[in-house]
C-alpha positions in Angstrom: 14.5 -19.5 2.3 16.2 -19.8 -1.0 17.8 -16.5 -1.7 17.5 -16.6 -5.5 13.7 -16.6 -5.5 11.2 -13.9 -4.8 7.6 -14.3 -3.8 4.9 -12.0 -5.3 2.0 -11.6 -2.9 -1.3 -10.4 -4.1 -2.5 -9.0 -0.8 -5.6 -7.4 0.5 -5.7 -6.3 4.1 -8.1 -8.2 6.5 -8.2 -11.3 4.3 -6.5 -14.7 4.5 -3.5 -13.2 2.7 -2.6 -11.4 5.9 -1.4 -14.7 7.4 0.8 -15.2 4.3 2.2 -11.7 4.6 3.0 -12.3 8.3 4.7 -15.6 7.5 6.8 -14.0 4.8 7.9 -11.2 7.2 8.7 -13.7 9.9 10.8 -15.8 7.6 12.6 -12.7 6.2 11.6 -13.8 2.7 12.3 -11.8 -0.3 8.9 -10.7 -1.5 7.0 -7.9 -3.1 3.4 -6.8 -2.9 1.7 -6.7 -6.3 -0.5 -3.9 -7.5 -4.0 -4.9 -6.6 -5.5 -5.1 -10.0 -2.7 -6.2 -12.3 0.4 -4.6 -13.7 -1.2 -1.2 -14.3 -2.1 1.2 -11.5 -5.8 1.8 -11.3 -8.2 3.9 -9.2 -8.5 1.0 -6.9 -4.8 1.1 -6.1 -5.0 4.8 -5.3 -8.1 4.1 -3.1 -6.2 1.3 -1.3 -3.1 3.5 -0.9 -5.3 6.1 0.8 -7.0 3.4 3.0 -3.7 1.9 3.9 -2.3 5.3 4.8 -5.2 5.7 7.3 -5.3 2.1 8.6 -1.5 1.9 9.2 -1.6 5.3 10.8 -4.2 4.0 13.3 -2.2 0.8 13.8 -5.1 -1.3 12.3 -2.7 -2.7 9.7 1.0 -3.3 10.4 3.2 -0.9 8.5 5.6 -3.6 7.1 8.2 -2.4 4.6 6.3 -3.5 1.5 3.1 -1.8 2.6 5.0 1.3 3.3 6.6 1.2 -0.2 3.1 0.6 -1.7 1.7 3.6 0.2 4.7 5.8 -0.9 4.3 4.8 -4.5 0.6 5.6 -4.5 1.1 8.9 -2.6 3.8 10.0 -5.1 1.5 9.7 -8.1 0.9 13.2 -9.7 -2.9 12.8 -9.6 -2.8 11.9 -5.9 -0.5 14.9 -5.2 -2.9 17.2 -7.0 -5.9 15.8 -5.1 -4.2 16.3 -1.8 -3.3 19.9 -2.7 -7.0 20.5 -3.6 -8.1 19.0 -0.3 -5.7 21.2 1.6 -7.0 24.3 -0.3 -10.6 23.3 0.6 -9.7 22.8 4.3 -8.0 26.2 4.3 -11.2 27.8 3.0 -9.9 28.6 -0.4 -11.9 26.1 -2.4 
């Protein structure tokens, strides 16, 4: 592929874009996954971050580098961190 170009893939797992993602990986193309609903992070992105965490953990979706980066970005968000802490508190019986 031409090295001075980057592809932006608007991807949603289990859709036809999975084939495009696989092709980009196989070609070693320079690409990035775009936030699902535009340039601003939304609740849908946090939801997909959670869903991708589970589906990649169970090997239902391949954990390619760009999906891993997306998951890490979503899990690093302060609101997600607070929600996970609250979940842990509830599980521990303190909530």
